[in-house]
C-alpha positions as CSV (number, residue, x, y, z in Angstrom):
1,X,136.0,57.3,141.4
2,X,134.2,56.7,138.1
3,X,136.2,58.1,135.2
4,X,134.5,56.3,132.3
5,X,130.8,55.6,131.7
6,X,130.0,53.0,129.1
7,X,126.3,52.9,128.0
8,X,124.6,50.5,125.5
9,X,121.0,49.8,124.4
10,X,118.6,50.7,121.6
11,X,117.3,54.0,120.2
12,X,116.3,55.2,123.7
13,X,120.0,55.1,124.6
14,X,121.4,56.2,121.3
15,X,119.2,59.3,121.4
16,X,117.2,58.8,118.2
17,X,115.3,61.8,117.0
18,X,117.1,64.2,119.3
19,X,118.3,66.1,116.2
20,X,114.7,67.3,115.7
21,X,115.6,69.9,118.3
22,X,118.3,71.4,116.0
23,X,116.8,73.1,113.0
24,X,119.8,72.6,110.7
25,X,120.2,68.9,111.6
26,X,116.4,68.3,111.3
27,X,116.5,69.7,107.8
28,X,119.3,67.3,106.9
29,X,116.8,64.4,107.2
30,X,118.2,61.0,106.4
31,X,121.4,62.4,104.8
32,X,124.0,59.8,103.8
33,X,126.7,62.5,104.0
34,X,129.3,61.2,106.6
35,X,129.9,64.7,107.9
36,X,126.2,65.2,108.6
37,X,125.9,61.8,110.2
38,X,128.9,62.5,112.4
39,X,127.2,65.8,113.5
40,X,124.0,64.0,114.3
41,X,125.8,61.4,116.3
42,X,127.7,64.1,118.2
43,X,124.4,65.9,119.0
44,X,122.8,62.6,120.2
45,X,125.8,61.7,122.3
46,X,125.6,65.1,124.1
47,X,121.9,65.2,124.7
48,X,121.0,61.5,125.3
49,X,120.8,60.2,128.9
50,X,124.4,58.8,128.9
51,X,125.7,62.2,128.2
52,X,123.6,63.8,131.0
53,X,124.4,61.0,133.4
54,X,128.1,61.4,132.7
55,X,127.9,65.1,133.6
56,X,126.1,64.3,136.8
57,X,128.8,61.8,137.7
58,X,131.6,64.1,136.6
59,X,133.3,61.4,134.5
60,X,136.0,62.1,132.0
61,X,134.7,59.8,129.2
62,X,131.3,58.8,128.1
63,X,130.9,56.0,125.5
64,X,127.4,55.8,124.1
65,X,127.3,52.6,122.0
66,X,123.5,52.5,121.7
67,X,122.0,51.8,118.3
68,X,118.5,52.2,116.9
69,X,116.9,48.8,116.5
70,X,119.6,47.1,118.6
71,X,119.0,43.9,120.5
72,X,119.9,42.8,123.9
73,X,122.3,40.3,122.3
74,X,124.1,43.2,120.6
75,X,124.2,45.2,123.8
76,X,125.7,42.4,125.8
77,X,128.2,41.4,123.1
78,X,129.5,44.9,122.6
79,X,129.6,45.5,126.4
80,X,131.9,42.5,126.8
81,X,134.0,43.6,123.8
82,X,134.4,47.1,125.3
83,X,135.1,46.0,128.9
84,X,137.6,43.4,127.9
85,X,139.4,45.9,125.6
86,X,139.3,48.6,128.3
87,X,140.9,46.2,130.9
88,X,143.4,44.8,128.4
89,X,144.6,48.4,127.7
90,X,145.3,48.9,131.4
91,X,142.0,50.6,132.4
92,X,141.1,50.2,136.1
93,X,137.9,48.2,136.8
94,X,137.0,50.5,139.7
95,X,137.0,53.5,137.4
96,X,134.4,52.1,135.0
97,X,130.7,52.1,135.2
98,X,128.5,50.1,132.7
99,X,124.8,51.1,132.2
100,X,122.6,49.1,129.8
101,X,119.1,50.0,128.7
102,X,117.8,46.6,127.8
103,X,115.3,46.5,125.0
104,X,112.4,44.4,123.5
105,X,113.3,40.7,124.2
106,X,112.0,39.6,120.8
107,X,115.0,41.2,119.1
108,X,118.2,39.4,118.2
109,X,121.1,39.6,115.7
110,X,123.1,37.4,113.3
111,X,126.6,37.7,111.9
112,X,126.6,38.5,108.2
113,X,129.8,40.5,107.4
114,X,128.4,41.4,104.0
115,X,130.1,43.9,101.6
116,X,128.7,47.4,102.0
117,X,127.3,46.9,105.5
118,X,127.1,50.1,107.5
119,X,130.4,50.7,109.4
120,X,130.8,52.8,112.5
121,X,134.3,53.9,113.2
122,X,133.3,54.6,116.9
123,X,132.0,51.1,117.3
124,X,134.2,48.7,115.2
125,X,133.0,45.6,117.1
126,X,129.6,46.2,115.5
127,X,130.8,45.7,112.0
128,X,129.4,42.6,110.3
129,X,126.5,42.1,112.6
130,X,122.9,42.4,111.3
131,X,119.9,43.4,113.3
132,X,116.9,41.1,113.6
133,X,113.5,42.4,114.8
134,X,109.8,41.9,114.0
135,X,109.6,45.2,112.1
136,X,113.0,45.2,110.4
137,X,113.0,47.4,107.3
138,X,115.4,48.5,104.6
139,X,114.4,52.1,105.1
140,X,114.9,52.4,108.8
141,X,117.6,49.8,109.4
142,X,119.4,49.5,106.1
143,X,118.5,45.8,105.6
144,X,118.8,44.3,102.1
145,X,116.4,41.8,100.6
146,X,118.4,38.8,101.8
147,X,118.4,40.0,105.3
148,X,114.7,40.7,105.2
149,X,114.0,37.1,103.9
150,X,116.1,35.6,106.7
151,X,114.3,37.9,109.2
152,X,110.8,36.8,108.0
153,X,111.8,33.2,108.1
154,X,113.2,33.4,111.7
155,X,110.1,35.1,113.2
156,X,107.7,33.0,111.2
157,X,109.2,29.5,111.9
158,X,111.9,29.7,114.6
159,X,111.1,32.4,117.1
160,X,109.5,31.3,120.4
161,X,108.5,33.8,123.1
162,X,109.4,31.3,125.9
163,X,113.0,31.1,124.6
164,X,113.3,34.8,124.2
165,X,112.1,35.4,127.8
166,X,114.6,33.0,129.2
167,X,117.4,34.4,127.0
168,X,116.6,37.9,128.1
169,X,117.1,37.0,131.8
170,X,120.3,35.0,130.8
171,X,121.6,38.2,129.3
172,X,120.9,40.2,132.5
173,X,122.4,37.5,134.7
174,X,125.4,36.8,132.6
175,X,126.3,40.5,132.3
176,X,125.7,41.0,136.0
177,X,127.9,38.1,137.0
178,X,130.7,38.8,134.5
179,X,131.0,42.5,135.4
180,X,131.0,41.7,139.1
181,X,133.7,39.1,138.7
182,X,135.8,41.7,137.0
183,X,135.2,44.3,139.6
184,X,133.2,46.6,137.3
185,X,130.2,48.4,138.6
186,X,126.9,48.2,136.6
187,X,123.3,49.4,136.5
188,X,120.5,48.2,134.2
189,X,117.1,49.3,133.2
190,X,114.5,48.4,130.5
191,X,114.1,51.0,127.8
192,X,110.8,49.8,126.4
193,X,107.7,48.7,128.4
194,X,107.3,45.3,126.7
195,X,109.1,42.7,128.7
196,X,107.1,42.4,132.0
197,X,104.2,40.5,130.4
198,X,106.2,37.7,128.7
199,X,108.3,37.3,131.9
200,X,105.0,36.9,133.8
201,X,103.4,34.6,131.2
202,X,106.4,32.3,131.4
203,X,106.9,32.4,135.1
204,X,107.6,28.7,135.4
205,X,110.6,29.2,133.2
206,X,111.8,32.5,134.5
207,X,111.0,32.8,138.3
208,X,114.1,30.9,139.4
209,X,116.3,33.1,137.2
210,X,114.8,36.3,138.7
211,X,116.0,35.2,142.2
212,X,119.6,35.8,141.2
213,X,119.3,39.3,140.0
214,X,121.0,41.3,142.7
215,X,118.8,44.1,144.3
216,X,119.6,47.5,142.9
217,X,121.2,46.2,139.7
218,X,118.1,46.2,137.4
219,X,115.5,49.0,137.8
220,X,112.5,46.9,137.0
221,X,113.4,43.9,139.2
222,X,112.8,44.4,142.9
223,X,113.2,42.4,146.1
224,X,109.8,41.4,147.6
225,X,111.0,39.5,150.7
226,X,112.1,36.0,151.5
227,X,114.9,36.3,149.0
228,X,112.5,36.6,146.1
229,X,112.7,39.1,143.3
230,X,109.8,40.3,141.2
231,X,109.5,42.0,137.8
232,X,107.4,45.2,138.2
233,X,105.7,47.4,135.7
234,X,106.1,51.2,135.4
235,X,109.8,51.3,135.8
236,X,111.0,51.4,132.2
237,X,112.1,54.5,130.3
238,X,109.2,54.3,127.9
239,X,106.6,53.8,130.7
240,X,108.1,56.7,132.7
241,X,108.2,58.9,129.6
242,X,104.5,58.4,128.9
243,X,103.3,58.7,132.4
244,X,105.5,61.8,133.2
245,X,104.4,63.7,130.1
246,X,108.1,64.5,129.4
247,X,108.6,65.9,125.8
248,X,108.8,63.4,122.9
249,X,109.8,63.7,119.3
250,X,107.5,63.0,116.3
251,X,108.0,59.2,116.5
252,X,107.7,59.3,120.3
253,X,111.3,59.0,121.2
254,X,112.4,61.1,124.2
255,X,113.7,64.6,123.6
256,X,116.7,66.1,125.5
257,X,114.7,67.3,128.6
258,X,113.2,63.8,129.0
259,X,116.7,62.3,128.7
260,X,118.0,64.8,131.3
261,X,115.2,63.9,133.8
262,X,115.7,60.2,133.2
263,X,119.5,60.5,133.8
264,X,118.6,62.2,137.1
265,X,116.5,59.3,138.1
266,X,119.3,56.8,137.2
267,X,121.8,59.0,139.1
268,X,119.7,59.0,142.2
269,X,119.3,55.2,142.1
270,X,123.1,54.7,141.6
271,X,123.7,56.7,144.7
272,X,120.9,55.1,146.7
273,X,122.2,51.6,145.9
274,X,125.8,52.5,146.7
275,X,126.9,51.9,143.1
276,X,128.6,55.3,143.0
């Protein structure tokens, strides 16, 4: 029996913009007041897909560690931190389910540990780590000038899509293998509809990796016969959101009804594939 659901990912997992549905929280805007931020986070946790999925599964605890702008490197790092802490504290592997909404493969992170960096008491393992993404900003992500300079340098001179595509599949495979070896059940999906094309463009580097994704583990990666796996379009949260016409917020993030419907799809797949 699953008692704890652990979820990680980017803004589509965190539930960014869900507070637009609450008149009082919407008026609070980008308040720095810790009490307001706590209320916003509580609202997001209740109405984002992990909260809905947790209710469908009847679990006792839902941990939503998603973060707006978060990378796959962050999701995998924090998942390992949580699972290892959970098991070390005596938690049972067969009572834990891990669900990750993988994000844009171009994103990454770096360890900074600078004074004044945003701290989350509900995610202490996140402290000290800075986001890196092509549209990083001080306003949306709290990056200072030094972080923005490093970010620009990285994407201008160091980033290569081929490396990012291979690293993305390494993240998927490493997490799949690690959790399986620990006896922890898992299910993955892609939050944003941006990874299929680079995976296809760099098929010579990625096709052998796809073969080792187990059927039913990743929503976008399907068995096509002869032991081969293929990355298909139309199976990400963002693609489903657009095609379904489910309600979206002003910056196009899903609203609670869309999160509820998405959780229902994930729940059906978990049951179909014998994960729960």
